[in-house]
Residue, then its C-alpha position, 0 to 999 in steps of 0.5 A: m109791910r115796906r117801908f122807903l126812906v129816900t135820902v141824897t148826898t151831894v152837893l151843889a153843883v152850879a150856880f145860883a140862877g133865875t130872877p136877878a135881884q131887885a134895889a133892895p128897900a131901905t127896910p127889909v119887907p117880905g118877899a112877895p107871895g108870887i114870882g107873878d106869873s101871867y096864868f097863874p100869879d101865885y106861884g113861885n115867891g118872890g124876894y130869893d133864889v134857889g140853887h139846891y134841894d135835899i130831900r130827905l123823906r120816910y114814907w109810910p105806904g100801908t097810912d099814905e104817911l109821908a115825913g120829912t126834912t127838906t133842905i134848900l140853900a138859897r140868895a136873898t136877892q133883896d132884903l127880905s123881912s119875911f120870905n113864902l115856901d109854896f107847901v101843903l104840909t104839916v109844918s113842926s119846924v123851921r130854921v134859918n141860917n140854924r136859927m129858929a124861925t116862925f113861920a104860919r099858913s096863908g092862902d091855899h097853899e103859902l107858907v110865909v116863913t120869918p127869919a129871926r134875921p133878917l137878910f140883905t140882899g146877897d145873903s147865903m140862905t140854908v132854910v130846914v123845913q120839918y112836917s108831914g102829914i098824908p098826902s092825900s087828905v090834903k087839898a088845894s085849890g079843890f084837889t091833889s096832885w099825889t096819888r096813892t096805889p095800893d102798894g104806894a103812891l107817885a107825885v107826879n104832874e104838871p104845873e103844880i105837884a112840889w106842893w104834896w111832897y117837899p117846899s119850894n119856890d114851885h116855878p119853873l124860872d128859879k130851876a135849881t138842883e134837886v136829888i130824890s129819884n130824877g138823875v143816878m143811883p149812886r148806890p143800889p138801895a139797902p136795908v137801914i135798920t129792920g124794916w126800912t129800906r134806903w134807896s139814894w138819887r142825884s141830880t146835878k144839873p138844874m130842875a123845875t119844880y115840877l119835873a122832881f118826882i117819887a114812883i114809890g111800889q113795887y117795882d121791877i127796874h132795870t139799870d144799864t148804861n147806855a153807849s157812851g156810858q150813861q146812865v140807864i134805869t127804867a122800872y115797870s110797875t109788876a101789875l102791868g100785866d098784858f100792858d107789859g110785854a109792849a111796854r118794856s118793847s117802847v121804853e127801853r128803846t129810850a137810849e136808841i131813840l135820846e140816840w135821834e133825838s142827838s142827831l137833832y137836837g144837840p147832845y142831851p143835856f143830863e146825867a142819866q137816862g130811864g124811865v117808868v110805868v105805873p101801876p094800869g089805872f092810876l095816872g092818866f098822862a105821861l110827864e117828862c120828869q127829868t132825865r125819866p121821864v113817867y108813863s100810864a098803863s094805859f098807852w100800850r093798851r094797843g100795843s107797843n108805842t114808841y111815839v111816846v116815847a118821843h115825846e116825852n124824851a123831847h121836852q128833855w132838851f123843849g121843857d126840862s133843858v129850857s123852860v117855859a119862863d112863864w106858864r103862857n109858852i107852854w106851847l115851847n114844849e107840848g109842840f116841839a114834843r108832838y112835831t118829835e113824835w112827826l119827825w120820829s115817825e117820819f124817820q121809822g118810815e110810817g109817815t113822813a112829817q108832810e103826811v102827818f100835818d096833811f092828815a092833822y089839818g085836813s081831818r078838822p073841818a073850819d069850823s071846829p072849836f079846835w081851831q078858837v084856841k091860841p097856841g101862844d096864848p091858851g090862857a091858864a082854863d086849858p093850858f094844855d089843851i089839844a091845840v098846843y100839840d097837833r096847831g103846835a106841832m104844826a106852826l112848826h112844821q110852817l117854820r120848817l117849809t118857810v125855811g127849809d131843813d138846815t135852818f129849821f134844825q140848826i134854829m132848834r139845835d141853837w136855841a136847846a143850847s143857847r137857853q139849856y138849863g134856863n129859860g125862855t119864851i114864844e118871844q125870843f123863839e121869834a127872834l132867835a128863828e129871825q136871827i137864823s134865817g136872815r127873815s121876818l117870821t111875824g106873820l107867820f108866827t102871828l097867824w098859826l100861833f096867836t090869831p083864832g081861824r083854821p090858817d087858810l094854806g092856799g097853793g103854796a109850800g106848805a099846801m095840802s098834798r090832795k085836794a080829797a081829803p088825805a088818808q090816814p099815816r100809818s103812825w097816826a093812830k098811836i100819835q092819837e093815841a098818845t093823848y098828852l095832857h102833858 
C-alpha cells in the first residue's frame, strides 16, 4: 500500500493583509468565533490576521487516516486572551510562540486556543497544531466535505473544506500564503523512507482557505511550461477510462485559454497553472482551486469541453485573486466566470455573447422561479443557485451594452488590478464601473442583481434580436452541460 507525505519548504512572501486592526481593549479578551459574514457568521474568526500556513501531512489511503502538523504565522489585531481556529479533526497539541497552549472544542468546528501568555495588538503569533483523524468519518453541521476515493481522497469543496485537513481562519477575508498542492512543485516527488513518497508544493501568493486542495490517488501527471516559461502541471486520474481523451484535449488547452483571458482581464495573477481531473463518480462539480482547478470527470461525458476550463480559470482573476469580502457577493465570482464562457463562445465562433444572452433570457418564461432569485443577494440557503451564474452573466452583458466594449473591458481589468490579492463587494464594483464610465449605473445593477422578476428588455439596447424563440447557439449545450456548483 502506497503512503504519502505532503510537505512544504517555503518562506513567507507577502505582507499581512486582511481585516484592519481593532482598537485594543484595556484587558485581553477572547477573539470572536466568527469573522462576521452575513451568510455564514460563524465562519472565520476574529482577533488575528493570518499571513502564512505551512502544512505537513501524512496520509494512509487504505484507512483514510490523516496526520498532520500545521504551522500558522499570524499577527494579533487586538489584545487576546484566547482565539479560535476552524477545525474538526482530533488535536493532540497546540503551541503558541513556542509555549504549550490549552485548547477546547466549542460547537462542531471551533477549536478555542488559550495561549500560555496573552497576546497583544501587533504581536506576532506562531501557532503549531498537531492532529490526526479519519476525515471522511468526521461531520460538522451534519456533513463532511472530505471525499474518499478507491485509491485516495479529495479535499475539494466550497465554501468549507479546510476544517477537515488543516486548522485555519476559514474565510476569504483572511487570505494567506498556502503551501500544498497548489502552485509550483519545487522538486519532483521522491521516496524518503521505505513505503513513503514525499510530495512538495509551494505557492507564494495570498490564498483564501477554500481554494487550497489535495487530490491523492493514482494520477498521470504532465509537467510543462507555457510560452513565458511558467510551470504548467496537469493531472488525470488513471481511472478516467472513456473520459480520458476528451478531458485531456480540453484541459491541455489551459495555457492557451489563460493567454486569451489575460488579453481581456490583464496579466495572469499567479505563479503556476494547470488542472486536475479526478476519478469518475466522486465529485459533482468543478472548483477554481488557486493555480490549478479541479474538475469532475462528468464534464467530459459528451466529449471535449473547453467551456469549463474557461470558467474555472476566469476565477483565477475573479474569485481567487479578487475574492469576495462576504459570501453575499458571490456574483462577483460566478457571474463573471459564466460571462467568460459567453466571451469564449464568441471568440471561438460558436455563438456571440448576444446570441447566448438571447437564448438564456428567452428559454426561461417570466413565471419561472429562476427570475425570483436575486444574483446580488441569493441567500445563505443556496448561494450557488443557477441564477447567480446565468442571470449574473446577463447583468454583465447589459453592463457591456450600456457602456460599450472598450469601457466594459477597462472596468474588468481595473477591478482585477486594483484589488489584486484582496477582496471586494458588489457595491465597490458598481462604484468603479460608474467612475470609469462616467455614468450612473444604479438602475442597471438594481434591476439585474437585486430585483425579483424577469427584467423587461423593451426595444432598446439588449433587446432580443429575434421575436421568435431564439435558436440555440452551438456553444450553449456545452455551457448548460457545465452546471457549476462552484
